[in-house]
N, C-alpha and C positions, 0 to 999 in steps of 0.2 A: 631650892630657893631659900635664901637666908630668912629667918623669922622677922616679922615686923617688929619694930621697936620705936618707941617715941623718942624724939630728938628735939631739944630746945636750943634754938639759935637766935640770938638777939631778942629774946623774950617771946619768940613765936613757937607755937606748939604744932608739930606735924606728926603724922603717922606715915611711915614710909614702907612701901614694898620695894625691896632692893633687888637690883638686877641679879639674876643667877650668876654666881661667880664662874660657872663653867662656860659662859659664852665666849670669852677670850681663852682659847685653849692653850696657847703658847705665848711667851713674851714676843713683842714685836721684833721684826728683823729689818735692817736698813734696806732701802731701795732708792735708786737715784734716777733723776731725769735731767737732761741738759736743755735749757731754754736760752734764748739770746742774752738774757740778763745774767746768766751764770748757772751753776749746778745747784740743784735742790736735792737735799737728803730727806726723803720721807720715810715711811715705815710700812711694812706689810704686816697686817694683823690677821692672825689665823682665827677666824670667828666660828660661828656655829656650823657653817657648811664649807664654802670655798674661801680662800684668803682674799683679803681686800687691801688694795694699795691706797694709802692716804698721804696726800701732800697738803699740809696745813699752813695757814698764815702766810700765803704768798702775796706780796704787795702788788697791786695793780695800778696804783697812781701815787703821786707824791703825797706825803703827809699833809693834810689840810690844817696846819698849825701856824701860829703867828700871823704874818701878813696873809697867809693862804686861808685863814679862817673866813668863811663866807665868800669863797671864791670857787669858780669852776675847778674841778679836779685837774691837776697837772698830769700830763702823760708820763708814764713810767720811763719812757725813753729819755726824758730829761734828767733822770736820776742816775747817778753813777752805778755801774754794775758792781755787784758784790764780788769780793775776792774769795777764791776757794769755794767751799761748800756752804750753802745756807741751810740752817736747820729748819726743816719743814715738818716737824713732828708735833708742833704746838700751835694752837689756834692764836690768831692775832687778837689784840685787845678789842673790846666792844666799844661802840660809840657811847660817850657819856649821855645820860638820859635822866629825866625826872624820876624820883623814887616811886611814884605811883605807877609808872610804866616800866620800872627797872626789872631786869632779869634777876633770877633768884640769887641767894647768897653765895652759891658755889661758882658763879661767874665772878672771878676775883679781880680781873683787870679791866679798867675802863680808861680810855685815852682818846684824845682827838686824833692821834695817829692810828686810825682804825680801818683804813681802806685796804682790807685784805680779803682774799678769797681762798677757798679750799677745794681740792680736787680729789674725788673718791673714784677709784676705778677697779674693775675686776682683774683677775690674774691675766698677765700677758706673758709672752715668751721672754725669757731672761737670757742675757749673755753675760759671761763673767768679764768684768772690767776691774782690774786691780783687786781681784779676789772677792768683789761684792757685786750683787746683781744690779743691772742698769735697765730701766724701762726702755725698750727699743721702739722705734717708729716702724710700724708694720706696713705692708703693701696696702694701697688705698682700699682695695676690695674687702679688707679685713678690719678697717677702722670701725671702732664702735660708735654708735650714736651717743649723743650726750644731751643732757638737759641741765639748765641753769635754774636753780630754785631761789626765789626771792622771799625772804621771811616777812611776816606781818608784824602788827603791833601798832595800829592806828597811825602810822608814820611817826609815832612818838617814842617807840622803844623797840626792843628786840635785838637779836643777834644771830649770827650764823653758827654760834657755838651750840652744839646739841647737848642739852642737859640730860644725858642719858643715864645718869647714875641712880636716879631715884624718881619716883612718881608719888605725888602727894595724894592721899586718899581721904585724909581727915584734916580739916583746917578750920578750927572754930575758936570760940571764946573771944577775948577782947579785940583781937585784930580784925575779926569779921564785923565788928560793930562800927568800925570807922572806915568805910570804903572810900570816903572823900578826903580823909586827912592824910598828912604825911606819914602818920603812924600806921595807916592802913596797909595791908599786905595783900596784893592781888596776884600772888604767884600761881594759884591754880590755873588761871587763864594762861599765863605765860608758859608754864611748863607744859600745859596741854598743847599749845600751838607750836612751841619751838622744840621741845624735847622729841616730839614726834618726827621732826624733820631731820633726824640723823639717818643718812643713807647707808650706813655701814651694814646694818642687818639686811636691808633690801638687796644690796649688791651681793652679799654673802649667800643669800638664798637664791637669787635669780640670775646674777651676773648680767651680761648682755649690754648694760649701759654704763656710761660715765656720768657722775653727778657732780655739779659744781654748786657750792653755796657761797654767799658773799655777805660782807658787811657793807653798809652804806650809812651816811649821816642821817640821823633821825632827830625829831623834835626841833628845838630851837636852833641847833647847829645845822640841821639839814634843810629847814623850811622857813626860817626867818626871811622876810622879803621887804625890801625898801629900795628906792632909787639910790639912796646914799651908799648902799653896799656895792654898787657898780662903779663908784668913784675910783679912778686909778686903774680900772680893769679894761684891757683892750677889747675884750669880748662883750662888754656891756651887760654881763649877767648880774641880775639883782635878786635872784631867788631860785627856788627849785634845785638846790645843790644836791639833795639826796637823789633826785631823779637823774641828774647828770652823773653822779657816782655810778649808778646802776648802768647807765648807757656806756660809760667808759669800761666798766667791768665786763660787759657783754662783748664789747669790741675786743678787749684783751683775750677773752675766751675764744672768740672767732679766729683770732690771729694765731693763738698758740696751742689750742687744744690738740692739734695733731701731734705735738711733742709728747702728749700723754696717751697717745693711741686713739684719739677721738677724731671724728669726721666733722670738719667745720662746715660742710655743706648740708648737714642734717642736724642743726641745733634746734632744740625745743626750749622755749621760755615758759616757766611755770611759776605761779605765785599764788599765795593764799592770803585772804584778808587784805591788808594794805599791800601785800605782795601781789595779790591778784589785781588790785587797782593799779599798781605799778606796771604790770604787764599790759593792761589796757592803755595806759599813758604811752608806754613804749611802742605800742603798735602805731601810734601817731608820730613818734619821734625817731625811730630807727629807720635807716635807709633800707630799701628792699634788698634781699639777698643775705642779710646777716642771720636772721632766724627763719626757720622753715615751718615750725609749728608752735602753737601756744596753748597753754592750759590756764584757765582763769577760775579760781575757786573763791566763791563767797565774797566778791567785791567787784565793782566796776568803777569807772570814773565817777566820783562824787563831785558835782560841779565845783571846780577850783575857786578859791577865794579871788575876788577882784583885788587889785592892788590897793584900793582904798581901805579894805578890811585889814590887809597885811600891814598897811601903814599904821593903822591904829595899834596893832600888836607891837610893832617896832617902837612906837612912841611909849607905849606902856612899859616895855622892857627897859628903855633908856631911863625912864623916870624911876623905875625900881632900882636901877644901878647908879642913879645920879650922874649920868654922863650925857653928853650932847652931840656926840659924833660917832660915826662908824669906826673911825680910827681908835677912839678910846675904848669902844667895845672890843676891838680886836686885841687890845693890850691887857685886858682884864684876865685873871686866872679863870680857867674853864669852870672850876667849881663855883665861883661867884656867879657866873652866867647861868649855870643850871639852877642854882638856888633862887635867883631872881625869876627865872622862867617858871619855877614851881609856884612862886607867890602870885604870878600873873594869872594862873588858872586858865591858860589858853590851849587850844589845839593848833599846833603849827603844821600847816598842810600845804600842798601844792597851790601855786598862785598864778594867775594870769599876769605875767610880768612883761609881756610884749616881746620877749626874746626867746625863752624856752617854750612857753605857751603863749601863743599870739592872742591879741585882743579878739574877743568874740568866741574863743575856744570853749567847747562844751559838747554835750551829747549831740546837738544838732549838726555837728561836724560829720557824723557818721552817715553820710549820704551814700547812694549807690556807687558814686565815684571814689569813695574812700578805699584805698588800697591795702590798708592794715599791714603796712611794712612788707607786703608781698607774701604773707604767710599763706600756706596752702591748706592747712587743717587747724581747727580750733576746737577745744572742749571748754564748755562753760557750764557752771552749775552752782547749786546752793545746798544748804541743809534746810530741813523743814522749819526749824525754830531758831533762826539766825540770831535774833536779838536778845534771847533770854540771858545769855552769858555776858552780853555787852552792856546792858542797861546800868549796872552798878558803876561803870567807869565815867559816866556823864553827870555833870552838875545839873540840878534842877533849875528851871523848868525844862524838862527834856523834850517833850513833844513839840512845843512851838519852835524851840531853837533848832532842832535837828530837821524838822520838816521844812522850815524856811531855808536852811542851809542847802538842803537837797534840791529844792525847787525854788530858787531865788527869783525867778521871773514871774512867779505867781504869788498872790496874797492868799494864804491858806489859813483859815481860822478853825477853831474847834467845831463851829457850826458847819463848816465845809465837809468834814469827814464824819460827823455824827450819824448821818443817814447810812453811810457804808459800814460804819462800826458802831452800832447802837450800844450805848454804855450798859444797858440792862441785859445785853447778850453775853456779857463776860462776868466771870466769877470774882474778878478783882481788877483793880487798876493796873497791877503788874501784867496780868494776862492781856488786857486790852492794849496797853502801851507797847508791849513787845510784839503783838500782832501787827499793829499799825506801822511801827518802825521797821519790822522785818519785811513787810510788803513794800513800803515806800523806798527803803534804802538798799534792799537786796533782791527780793523776788522780781519786782517790776523792772528795775534797771537791768537785771540779768536777762529777762525776756526781751527787752528792747535791744540789748547788745546782740543776742542770738539772731534776731531777725535782721539787724543791720549787717552782720557778718555774712549771713546766708543770702543776702541780696545779690552777692556775686555767685553765680551758679557754678563757677569753677572751684569754689572753696568748699571743703568738707567741714561741716559744723555739727557738733554733737552736744546734746544737753543732758544733764543728769540732775537728780535730786536725792539726797540721803535723808531718809526718815528713820534711820537706825544708826546709832553710834555705839562704841564699846561700852558695855554695861558698867565697867569699873569707872570709866571717865564720867559717865552720866551720874553714877552714885556720888562721886566726889563733888561734882559741880552742883548737884541737887542739894547736898548738905549746905554748901556755901551760899547758894541762892536763897534757900529757905530761911537761913539765919538773917540774911540781908533784907529780904522782903517781909519778914515777920510771920510767914506762914508756918514756920517751925512751932510757933506757939498756938497754932490752930490745928490740932491733930486730925480733925475731921476733914482737912484739906489735903492730907498727905498723899492720898491715893487718887486724887482727881487729875493730877498732871498739869493743871492750868498754871500753877505757880512754881513749877519745877523747871528743869533744864530742857527736857525734850531732846530732840535731835539738834544739839546746840552747835554754835559756830566753832569750826575747827575740829569737830569730832571725827571727821572722816580721815584725817591725816594719819592716824594710827594704822589704818588699813593700807593706805597708799605707800607708806614707808616701812611696812612690814614690822611694826613694833609689837612683837608678840607679848611683851610685858603687859600691854593694855588689855589682853584677852584673858588674863589670869582669872581662873574660876569660871569662865564663860563656856567652856566645853569645846569639842572638836568643831561644831558647826560654825563657831565664830572664827576659828583659824582658817577653815576652808573658805568662808566668805572673804576673808582678807586675801587669801591666795588668789582667788578668782579676780578680785578687783585690782590688786597690785599687778597681776599678769596682764590685764587689759590695758592699764595705763602704760606699762612698759611697751606693750605691743603698739600702742599709739605713738609713743616716742620713736619707735623703730620704723614704723611704716606710714604713719599719718592716718591710719584707719583703725576703727574699732571693730569688735566682733560683728558678724553679719546681721545678727538679730537686732542690734542697736542701729537703727536707721539714722542716716544723717538728716539734718533739718532741711526741709524743702523750702521753696520760696512761699512766703505768706504764712499766716497763722495756721491754716488748715493742714499744712504739711509738717507741722511741728510735732515730732515724737520725742519723748524723753525717757531715759532709763531711770528707773526708781529702785532704790534699795529700801525695801519696805521694813516696817517695824518688826515683822515676823522673820526677817532675814531673807525673804524671798525677793528675787530680782525679776522685775517685769519691765516691759517697754509699752508705753501707752501714749495716747494723744494727750498733750499737755492741757489739763484743765484745772490744775491746782490753783486755788484761790483766784479763779478767773475773773470774777466780778471785781475783786479788790485790785487786781493788777490793772484791769482796764480803767479803773477809777484814777489811779496814779498816772497811767499813760496819758490821760487827757490833759495833764498839766505840762506835758512835753510836746505833744503834737498839735496843740492849739496855738 
């Protein structure tokens, strides 16, 4: 491994542990696949174990630029086929996004023309065509299972580009002191969530599956909503463009994955954070038969905005840009739009627009009659300390705003939850706030979703909870958080854990994508833990079932068993009782 060395970019100080240069053993070699739109020239990377085929930057819809800004994605069939070979060795551009949610400095290219996906596959049989290998379509019984991974980022940022070249371990000084300003740098969160989702290492180690990652519109470009945006559109779509991007990408994969050696009848949809929430939305939006299984990590549907709230955001953006129509908004340079969105300090999220999400849509839609897009198996879970990492990204006052957003049908004041979360029971405001929001926005909704899905006795539903994350990640996030919340200056609190990261949001991804850089210095036990967990998830993608000891959730709370990855790295299956009193408290605001 190359030695750590400090690197200053744009005034920011980092300490990096660089990827071992021996991971890529040989220069990439070209590989080809033919799809109806033309020939793709990808690359075969000889990695740590078996080679991995990668086809990157594949367009799945028309570019949402110009008049197509804030329109439903246009099918790729309407786009002219490319002539000759299309270079598929580079990732497509990322969607433009506000700086506070932006991906790190080594994601170089942002563009509204961002609707691209990437296909990673294990070795297949090759036949020589023109002296170069071509990926061939195998007999159906040998087609590989495939999963589609949707990245997170609050619906405000993120990308499918894996930032695998470095991992920040130390991120302090001035930038940490301004988490709410444009000068603030929140990259530890983003590198944690998104660099972990590079499937190259996973496929090289395990093979067996094909992985698809995708870009979709985020932030103001993906989730601005107003009736004016539907003017001139034949489909009447006025919002939720990012969700529609995802839906079109999934349909593309279902239609063409066989050309890459994948089985379209056994697709799994997997997402984390906003990606997990997206999977939940898509279980309502996708027709039966497109996906077979689903994996939802650390998020469910957070009650989408009513159109009135989205309307206020739209008017705020128009005022910031001094325009009075959707047509003028579409004419402005994208940089101006993003800058204005930054000054608005809004979260642009899915909206009940009456077209994509119908009026009255919300958690209560998950009745026993809900078919969940016909999926036969689902995994749902959380980490123990979901909100520790997320709190710095929200403007104060955090508690009343987020609680009301999560449970809009109820009036919830501080007095309402003081009895359940007595202030004198917590060592700090940080510890209490993260506990309340972790339960209200993650633990309780996940439990409700599990029970809703398990109400269909023909569906296999599994629940998990991570109480352990890679020590290196936890150390890095711990430093960042303690500078942010001020506990760094109270040395007597360093070892109580209440003001630290804990088993934070996104920490499990390193195990599931076999990112061994994250286990540096943690010993063999950490690597073996990752091997077991990654193997189980791949087994679920292949068969729809988990290991026998991990029982599926039965009907009713008494039948609910959860797999727990403990702080001591031991894995156990137990009746779900985690924060039972608190979860029941929040459930009361949904079931009444």
